[in-house]
Structures are given as structure tokens and as C-alpha cells.
C-alpha positions as CSV (number, residue, x, y, z in Angstrom):
1,X,96.3,79.4,-81.7
2,X,96.9,78.7,-78.5
3,X,99.2,80.9,-76.5
4,X,101.7,79.2,-74.5
5,X,101.9,79.4,-70.5
6,X,105.2,79.0,-69.0
7,X,104.1,76.4,-66.0
8,X,108.0,75.4,-65.5
9,X,108.6,74.2,-62.0
10,X,109.9,77.4,-61.4
11,X,106.7,78.8,-61.3
12,X,104.7,80.6,-64.1
13,X,104.1,84.3,-65.1
14,X,101.9,85.8,-67.4
15,X,103.2,86.0,-70.6
16,X,103.4,89.6,-72.3
17,X,102.8,89.5,-75.7
18,X,102.5,92.6,-77.6
19,X,99.2,94.2,-77.7
20,X,97.1,94.3,-81.0
21,X,94.1,96.0,-81.7
22,X,90.5,94.6,-80.1
23,X,88.5,93.8,-83.0
24,X,85.1,93.8,-80.7
25,X,85.8,97.6,-80.1
26,X,87.6,97.1,-76.7
27,X,90.8,97.6,-75.2
28,X,93.9,96.3,-76.7
29,X,94.4,93.0,-75.3
30,X,96.2,89.5,-76.0
31,X,93.5,88.7,-78.4
32,X,93.7,85.5,-80.7
33,X,93.1,86.4,-84.6
34,X,90.3,85.4,-86.4
35,X,88.4,83.9,-83.3
36,X,85.2,85.5,-81.1
37,X,82.5,85.1,-79.0
38,X,79.1,86.2,-79.9
39,X,76.7,87.6,-77.7
40,X,72.6,87.3,-78.8
41,X,70.0,89.5,-77.8
42,X,68.4,88.1,-74.4
43,X,65.2,87.5,-77.1
44,X,67.0,84.6,-78.4
45,X,65.4,81.3,-77.3
46,X,68.4,79.2,-78.5
47,X,71.9,80.0,-79.1
48,X,72.4,76.1,-80.9
49,X,69.8,77.2,-83.9
50,X,71.9,81.1,-84.4
51,X,75.1,79.7,-84.4
52,X,74.2,76.7,-86.7
53,X,73.2,79.4,-88.8
54,X,75.7,81.8,-88.6
55,X,78.0,78.7,-90.0
56,X,76.6,78.9,-92.9
57,X,75.8,82.5,-93.2
58,X,79.2,84.0,-92.2
59,X,81.3,80.4,-92.5
60,X,81.8,81.0,-88.6
61,X,83.5,77.5,-87.0
62,X,81.7,76.9,-83.7
63,X,83.8,76.0,-81.4
64,X,81.0,76.6,-77.9
65,X,77.9,77.5,-77.4
66,X,76.4,79.1,-74.0
67,X,72.8,79.1,-72.9
68,X,73.3,79.6,-68.9
69,X,75.8,82.2,-68.0
70,X,75.8,83.6,-70.9
71,X,73.6,83.7,-74.8
72,X,75.7,82.8,-77.1
73,X,78.1,81.0,-79.0
74,X,82.1,81.1,-79.9
75,X,83.6,81.0,-83.5
76,X,86.0,81.5,-85.9
77,X,85.3,83.6,-88.1
78,X,86.7,84.3,-91.2
79,X,87.7,88.2,-91.0
80,X,85.6,90.1,-93.7
81,X,82.4,88.2,-92.2
82,X,82.9,89.8,-89.2
83,X,81.0,93.0,-88.9
84,X,78.8,90.9,-90.9
85,X,78.3,88.5,-87.6
86,X,78.2,92.1,-85.7
87,X,75.4,93.4,-87.7
88,X,73.2,91.1,-87.4
89,X,69.9,91.2,-85.6
90,X,70.5,88.5,-83.1
91,X,73.5,90.3,-82.4
92,X,74.1,91.8,-78.9
93,X,77.9,92.8,-79.0
94,X,80.6,90.6,-80.2
95,X,83.7,90.5,-77.7
96,X,87.5,89.0,-79.0
97,X,88.8,86.3,-77.5
98,X,92.1,86.5,-75.9
99,X,94.6,84.3,-74.3
100,X,94.6,83.2,-71.1
101,X,97.0,81.5,-68.6
102,X,97.3,80.0,-65.1
103,X,99.0,82.1,-62.6
104,X,101.9,80.6,-61.1
105,X,105.4,80.9,-60.2
106,X,107.3,79.6,-57.0
107,X,105.2,76.5,-50.9
108,X,104.6,78.1,-47.9
109,X,103.3,76.6,-44.5
110,X,100.0,78.3,-45.7
111,X,97.4,76.6,-44.5
112,X,99.0,77.0,-40.9
113,X,100.0,81.0,-41.0
114,X,96.0,81.7,-41.7
115,X,95.4,79.3,-39.0
116,X,93.7,77.3,-40.9
117,X,94.5,74.5,-38.2
118,X,92.3,76.6,-35.7
119,X,89.1,77.1,-38.1
120,X,86.0,74.7,-37.3
121,X,87.7,71.4,-39.1
122,X,90.9,72.0,-37.2
123,X,92.9,71.6,-40.3
124,X,95.6,68.4,-39.6
125,X,94.1,67.3,-36.8
126,X,93.4,64.0,-38.8
127,X,89.7,64.2,-37.9
128,X,86.3,65.7,-38.8
129,X,84.0,65.3,-41.6
130,X,84.4,66.5,-45.1
131,X,83.7,70.7,-45.6
132,X,79.9,70.3,-46.6
133,X,80.8,72.3,-49.9
134,X,80.6,72.3,-53.5
135,X,83.6,74.3,-55.2
136,X,84.3,74.5,-58.6
137,X,88.5,74.6,-59.7
138,X,88.3,76.6,-63.1
139,X,91.2,75.4,-64.6
140,X,93.2,72.7,-65.9
141,X,91.5,69.5,-64.5
142,X,92.2,67.4,-61.5
143,X,93.8,64.6,-61.1
144,X,91.3,62.3,-60.9
145,X,93.1,59.5,-59.3
146,X,94.9,61.2,-56.7
147,X,93.2,60.0,-53.1
148,X,93.8,62.8,-51.5
149,X,91.2,64.7,-53.2
150,X,87.2,64.2,-53.4
151,X,86.4,64.4,-56.2
152,X,82.4,64.2,-57.8
153,X,82.6,65.7,-61.4
154,X,83.5,68.5,-64.0
155,X,83.8,69.8,-67.8
156,X,86.4,69.1,-70.4
157,X,86.1,72.5,-72.1
158,X,89.4,71.5,-74.2
159,X,90.5,68.5,-75.7
160,X,90.5,65.4,-75.4
161,X,87.8,63.1,-74.0
162,X,88.4,63.9,-69.5
163,X,88.4,66.9,-67.6
164,X,91.7,65.0,-65.6
165,X,94.4,67.3,-65.2
166,X,97.5,66.7,-67.9
167,X,99.1,69.4,-66.5
168,X,99.2,69.6,-62.3
169,X,98.1,73.4,-61.7
170,X,94.9,72.7,-61.1
171,X,95.4,69.7,-59.2
172,X,98.0,72.0,-56.9
173,X,95.1,74.4,-56.6
174,X,92.2,71.9,-55.6
175,X,94.8,70.3,-52.8
176,X,95.3,74.1,-51.0
177,X,91.8,74.2,-51.6
178,X,90.1,70.6,-50.0
179,X,93.4,68.5,-49.8
180,X,91.7,65.5,-47.0
181,X,92.8,65.4,-43.7
182,X,93.6,61.8,-43.6
183,X,97.5,62.0,-42.4
184,X,98.4,61.7,-46.0
185,X,100.7,64.1,-48.1
186,X,98.9,67.2,-47.7
187,X,95.9,69.1,-45.9
188,X,93.5,71.9,-47.7
189,X,91.6,74.8,-45.6
190,X,88.6,72.8,-46.0
191,X,89.2,69.4,-45.3
192,X,87.3,66.6,-48.3
193,X,85.2,69.8,-49.4
194,X,83.5,68.8,-52.8
195,X,85.1,69.7,-55.7
196,X,84.0,69.9,-59.9
197,X,87.1,69.7,-62.2
198,X,86.4,72.3,-65.1
199,X,89.0,71.8,-67.8
200,X,89.5,75.2,-69.4
201,X,93.6,75.8,-69.9
202,X,95.3,72.6,-71.5
203,X,98.0,70.7,-71.2
204,X,100.6,73.6,-71.4
205,X,98.5,75.6,-68.7
206,X,97.1,77.5,-71.9
207,X,93.8,78.7,-73.1
208,X,90.8,81.3,-74.5
209,X,88.1,83.4,-72.7
210,X,86.3,81.1,-74.7
211,X,87.0,77.6,-73.6
212,X,86.8,79.3,-69.9
213,X,83.2,81.0,-70.8
214,X,82.8,77.4,-71.1
215,X,83.5,76.1,-67.8
216,X,81.9,79.3,-66.2
217,X,78.9,78.1,-68.7
218,X,78.4,74.6,-67.6
219,X,79.2,75.5,-64.0
220,X,76.6,78.1,-63.8
221,X,74.1,75.4,-65.3
222,X,74.5,73.2,-62.2
223,X,72.8,76.1,-60.2
224,X,69.8,76.1,-62.5
225,X,69.8,72.7,-62.5
226,X,66.9,70.4,-60.7
227,X,69.7,68.8,-58.8
228,X,69.8,70.7,-55.8
229,X,72.9,68.9,-54.8
230,X,75.5,69.8,-57.0
231,X,75.1,73.5,-56.5
232,X,78.5,75.4,-57.1
233,X,79.2,78.0,-53.5
234,X,82.2,78.6,-55.0
235,X,84.3,79.0,-58.0
236,X,88.7,79.3,-58.0
237,X,90.0,81.0,-60.9
238,X,93.3,80.9,-60.3
239,X,94.4,82.0,-64.2
240,X,93.3,85.5,-66.3
241,X,94.3,87.5,-69.1
242,X,94.6,91.0,-70.2
243,X,91.2,93.3,-69.6
244,X,89.2,95.6,-67.3
245,X,86.5,96.3,-65.3
246,X,84.0,98.5,-67.0
247,X,81.9,98.7,-64.6
248,X,78.8,97.5,-66.1
249,X,79.8,93.8,-66.5
250,X,81.3,93.8,-69.9
251,X,77.6,95.7,-71.6
252,X,80.0,98.9,-72.1
253,X,83.3,96.9,-73.5
254,X,81.7,94.4,-74.8
255,X,83.9,92.2,-72.3
256,X,81.7,88.2,-72.4
257,X,83.8,87.0,-70.0
258,X,83.1,90.4,-67.8
259,X,79.2,89.5,-68.5
260,X,79.2,85.7,-67.7
261,X,81.3,86.5,-64.1
262,X,78.2,88.3,-63.8
263,X,75.3,86.5,-64.8
264,X,76.6,83.5,-62.8
265,X,77.5,85.5,-59.3
266,X,73.6,86.6,-59.7
267,X,73.2,82.3,-59.3
268,X,74.8,82.6,-56.0
269,X,78.2,81.2,-56.5
270,X,81.2,83.3,-55.4
271,X,84.5,83.8,-57.6
272,X,87.7,84.0,-56.0
273,X,90.6,84.6,-58.7
274,X,94.6,85.1,-58.5
275,X,95.5,89.1,-59.4
276,X,98.6,88.2,-61.2
277,X,102.1,88.1,-60.6
278,X,103.4,91.0,-62.9
279,X,103.7,92.9,-59.9
280,X,101.6,95.1,-61.4
281,X,98.1,97.2,-60.8
282,X,96.1,94.3,-61.1
283,X,93.6,96.7,-63.1
284,X,94.7,95.5,-66.6
285,X,94.3,91.9,-66.0
286,X,90.9,89.9,-65.1
287,X,89.1,88.3,-64.0
288,X,91.4,90.5,-60.9
289,X,89.6,93.3,-62.2
290,X,86.0,92.9,-62.2
291,X,84.2,94.1,-58.4
292,X,82.1,91.6,-58.4
293,X,85.0,88.3,-57.8
294,X,87.3,88.4,-54.6
295,X,90.6,89.2,-56.1
296,X,93.3,87.6,-54.2
297,X,96.8,89.0,-54.0
298,X,100.3,86.6,-53.0
299,X,102.7,87.0,-49.3
300,X,105.9,85.3,-48.7
301,X,105.7,83.1,-45.5
302,X,108.7,80.8,-45.5
303,X,107.7,78.8,-41.7
304,X,103.9,79.1,-41.3
305,X,104.1,81.8,-39.0
306,X,103.8,85.6,-38.2
307,X,106.8,87.4,-37.1
308,X,109.3,87.3,-40.4
309,X,113.0,86.6,-40.0
310,X,112.7,82.5,-41.5
311,X,114.9,81.6,-44.1
312,X,114.1,82.0,-47.2
313,X,113.7,78.7,-49.3
314,X,111.8,77.8,-52.5
315,X,112.8,81.3,-53.8
316,X,114.5,84.4,-53.2
317,X,111.9,86.7,-51.4
318,X,111.3,87.9,-47.4
319,X,109.7,86.4,-44.8
320,X,106.5,88.2,-43.9
321,X,106.3,91.0,-46.8
322,X,104.1,91.1,-49.9
323,X,105.9,88.5,-52.6
324,X,107.7,90.5,-55.2
325,X,105.6,89.7,-58.1
326,X,102.2,89.8,-56.7
327,X,100.1,92.1,-58.9
328,X,98.0,94.9,-56.1
329,X,95.2,97.5,-56.9
330,X,95.6,101.2,-55.6
331,X,95.7,102.8,-52.1
332,X,94.1,105.9,-53.6
333,X,91.1,103.2,-54.3
334,X,90.9,105.3,-57.8
335,X,90.3,102.3,-59.8
336,X,87.6,100.6,-57.1
337,X,89.2,97.8,-56.5
338,X,89.7,97.8,-52.5
339,X,86.7,96.5,-51.1
340,X,87.5,92.5,-53.2
341,X,91.3,92.5,-52.7
342,X,92.8,90.5,-50.3
343,X,96.4,88.7,-49.7
344,X,97.2,84.8,-48.8
345,X,99.8,83.1,-48.7
346,X,101.7,82.1,-52.5
347,X,105.2,81.9,-52.1
348,X,106.8,78.1,-52.3
349,X,103.8,76.4,-51.7
350,X,103.1,72.7,-50.8
351,X,100.5,70.9,-53.0
352,X,99.6,67.6,-54.5
353,X,100.4,67.6,-58.7
354,X,99.3,65.3,-61.2
355,X,100.1,61.4,-61.2
356,X,100.0,61.3,-57.7
357,X,102.5,63.4,-56.7
358,X,103.4,66.5,-54.8
359,X,105.5,70.0,-55.3
360,X,106.4,72.7,-54.8
361,X,105.4,76.2,-56.6
362,X,104.5,79.8,-55.9
363,X,102.3,82.9,-57.6
364,X,99.0,84.2,-57.1
365,X,97.5,81.2,-58.2
366,X,98.7,79.5,-55.2
367,X,97.1,82.7,-52.7
368,X,94.0,81.8,-54.3
369,X,93.3,78.7,-53.3
370,X,93.8,79.5,-49.7
371,X,90.6,81.7,-49.6
372,X,88.4,80.0,-51.9
373,X,88.8,77.4,-49.2
374,X,88.8,79.8,-46.3
375,X,85.3,80.9,-48.7
376,X,84.1,77.1,-48.4
377,X,84.6,77.1,-44.4
378,X,82.7,80.2,-44.1
379,X,79.7,78.6,-46.5
380,X,79.6,75.4,-44.5
381,X,79.6,77.2,-41.1
382,X,76.9,79.0,-42.2
383,X,79.2,82.3,-41.3
384,X,78.3,82.9,-44.5
385,X,75.2,83.5,-46.2
386,X,73.0,85.1,-48.8
387,X,74.3,86.9,-51.8
388,X,78.2,86.2,-53.0
389,X,78.7,89.8,-52.6
390,X,78.0,89.4,-48.7
391,X,80.5,86.1,-48.7
392,X,83.7,88.6,-50.3
393,X,82.3,91.4,-47.5
394,X,82.5,88.7,-44.7
395,X,86.0,87.8,-46.1
396,X,87.1,90.9,-46.1
397,X,85.9,92.7,-43.3
398,X,87.1,89.2,-40.6
399,X,90.8,90.2,-42.5
400,X,90.7,93.4,-41.2
401,X,89.5,92.6,-38.4
402,X,91.4,90.0,-37.1
403,X,94.6,92.4,-37.7
404,X,93.5,95.0,-36.6
405,X,92.9,93.3,-33.1
406,X,96.0,91.1,-33.6
407,X,98.6,93.4,-35.1
408,X,101.3,90.8,-35.5
409,X,99.3,88.6,-37.3
410,X,99.5,90.7,-41.0
411,X,102.4,91.1,-43.4
412,X,105.1,93.8,-44.4
413,X,102.7,95.5,-47.0
414,X,99.5,95.3,-45.5
415,X,97.0,98.5,-44.9
416,X,98.3,98.4,-41.5
417,X,102.0,98.1,-42.5
418,X,102.3,99.7,-45.8
419,X,105.5,99.2,-47.4
420,X,104.6,101.2,-50.1
421,X,102.6,104.1,-50.1
422,X,100.5,103.1,-53.6
423,X,99.8,99.8,-53.7
424,X,97.4,97.7,-51.7
425,X,97.5,94.1,-51.0
426,X,94.8,93.4,-48.5
427,X,95.0,92.4,-45.4
428,X,95.8,88.3,-44.8
429,X,92.9,86.0,-45.1
430,X,92.0,84.4,-41.6
431,X,90.6,80.8,-42.2
432,X,90.7,80.2,-37.9
433,X,87.5,82.5,-38.0
434,X,85.5,79.6,-39.4
């Protein structure tokens, strides 16, 4: 059922598989045969009751139920019963479940390159109080015993009893966001921020859209429960699969994942996501293509300093250029994605790993948490307020303004120094502003 993700030490690429028809009527993609996300009408008060009823009537094997970000459930449905489920009076639409993968490939000194050491927390000075922001890491889980991470809760949407990380990818991402500034190991962009481990990918780094929706549903619920102290402000998603943005929160192309993210954003959560590692336009990858998220491309940096010229380390790439694997959008903005595209270091990033260790890998998976950390800082300092859309806009504008004021800060491939007339990678995020 789950696709194998290529989470090798040298990095992870999005697995390219033969496209099969999407039974929901949407675009072709890496669908999971016989598995669907059923979105119910808004008038349905209890999706669990409907899921139980459909299990009896249609033989649906229910995997998850959703009641916050989405009103519905995920299930395996016999092929001959799919149309009956789709035509049920309680059903709004049926979305084919799709495979998703962690986006990783092969540590620049990323925190230094985006000037995290000049931020309000002065990352690396071994001082200061923990950043007062709640960040969800929607990934393979987080190493719960790693002393450098402030994990305060979580949710397991995979098999097994725990949201502990059995892969390492989620822990690596969490370290870049929020490793403590305690003199041990590495330091994050937003040191000590409160982390929530949302395990939606398994130990192989694989998962499904339904499992990811389970995680989004749980995160969204934290922002509507009776406890104001556990509200999530930032969610990082260094993962994805094939898909597209219909411009209507998934209601036009039957994309349940898109609808869930839109509803979650409406609860005040800023989503920061990886662009993907296929060296392609990310318009064909989700959640990167969704306009409601902040999408992060990767640039290469090998010494933490602007200007280029540093020798490559863990993989062949060119210092201070757009990473050769990174997805991108179009300069002409024909897909409408320029305004939510931003860049960050994503090559040879050293961060934490499962079992209390550390590892150097690359990918837009590694770029995204730099931006998630900067977003957490912006919110903690009060410079980012109001809505996730305004938060994303400020991150984007501050990156542009700093690169314009200090042109040497940028990289070859950014909008001020393009190396391709059609590809847009965005401006380099500037954590020093916060």
C-alpha cells in the first residue's frame, strides 16, 4: 500500500512512478489502488457515524476519520462500491488517496547563511530563552529522547504506538527548526521552540495523503480545543506527492488534502512546505503548489557565507547557486506561485538524527525548516501577526528587501541574479530580520 521513499544517506528523491487514472476524477498521480478520502457534506454532524454506516453498506475498511480540518474519513473501498459511496447523499466528493514521500537528498551551515546568528535569539551564542512559538513537524516523527529538542506533544497517524521517529528525517527537520542553543550538537533557527511530532510517514519515509490529512486534522484540532497554550502557529511539511492547485481549495478537482490545508490555514496555522527535488516546476507537486502555503526551494551553500567560491563538500553542486535538484516555479508567474515561493539552504545540511545522533543530508526537505524556523521567530517577536497569508507575505517581502538592500546576500538563481530566464527560485529567507 505504501510506496517506498528513497531515504538513503546520500539523500531522498521523490519517487517517480507510472501515472494511473485518479478515480476521484482529478488529475493522474501516484494513487493508492482501492484507497480513498471521502469528504462529507458540511451538514453531516458526526463523520464517525457515516464512516460506520459506509463500512456496513459498502464494505469500506475505515483507516481514519476527520472532524477538524476536514469532515470525512479515509478508507479502503471495494472497486465495485466506489460509485455507490460517491453517490451517497452524505458525500460531497471522493478523493483518491495518493502516495507521499519525504523530500530529502544530501549541511550547509544554513543557520549562519540566513544570518540566524543576527536574529533576536542570536543562534549559536549559547544563551537566551527558548523561542515562544509552537511548531508542528508533520513528518516521520521526532526522536523523543534527543536532549537538544523541546518536544511537548504529538500524534501518530501511522502504525505502532508512538510518534517517536523510526526513520530520522523528521528529527533532522526538527533540529534545523529548533535545536536548543546549549552548546551541544547543532543549533536551530528558532532555538528551543516547542515542537509537536506529527508522525504521518512510516519508518521508510513513506505515507499517504490520508495519513497526512490525519496529521493536519489533529494539528487543526489543537487550535480549536479549550487549551489556548497548545495552539500551533507554524507547521513544517518536508514531504509531498503529485497533484496540482485548482485555485479553489480542492473543491473543483476533488483534492481532500488541499481542502484540509485550507481549513487548517483558516485556523491560524502557517504552513511551510518543501518544493520537491525533481528539478521541475512544482506546479505538479503538492502541497508545494497550493497558494495557501509558503513553498521553499533549495540553494547550495558550503561555508555559511555569501559570495560563492567555496569548495563543495558532501555532494557536487556550486556554492551560492540554486541547488541542481530543487524544484522551482516560473518567472512569468503563469501558475501564480511566485508570491509564495522563497529560498533557503538545502545542500549538505547537518542536523540531528534518530538515536540521538547527527547526519548530513540535502534536499528541499532541509531548506523548508530554515524558513519554518524564521517564521517561528517572526511570530515570537511580534513582527508577524494576523493571518497566515500576512505571515507568508512578510517573510517573502523581508527576504526580497534584504537581498535588494544588500545584493551580496543573495545567490545565483535568485530573482536579482537569474541563471535561467524561465525558472524562479525566490529570494533567500532572512532570519536576521527577526
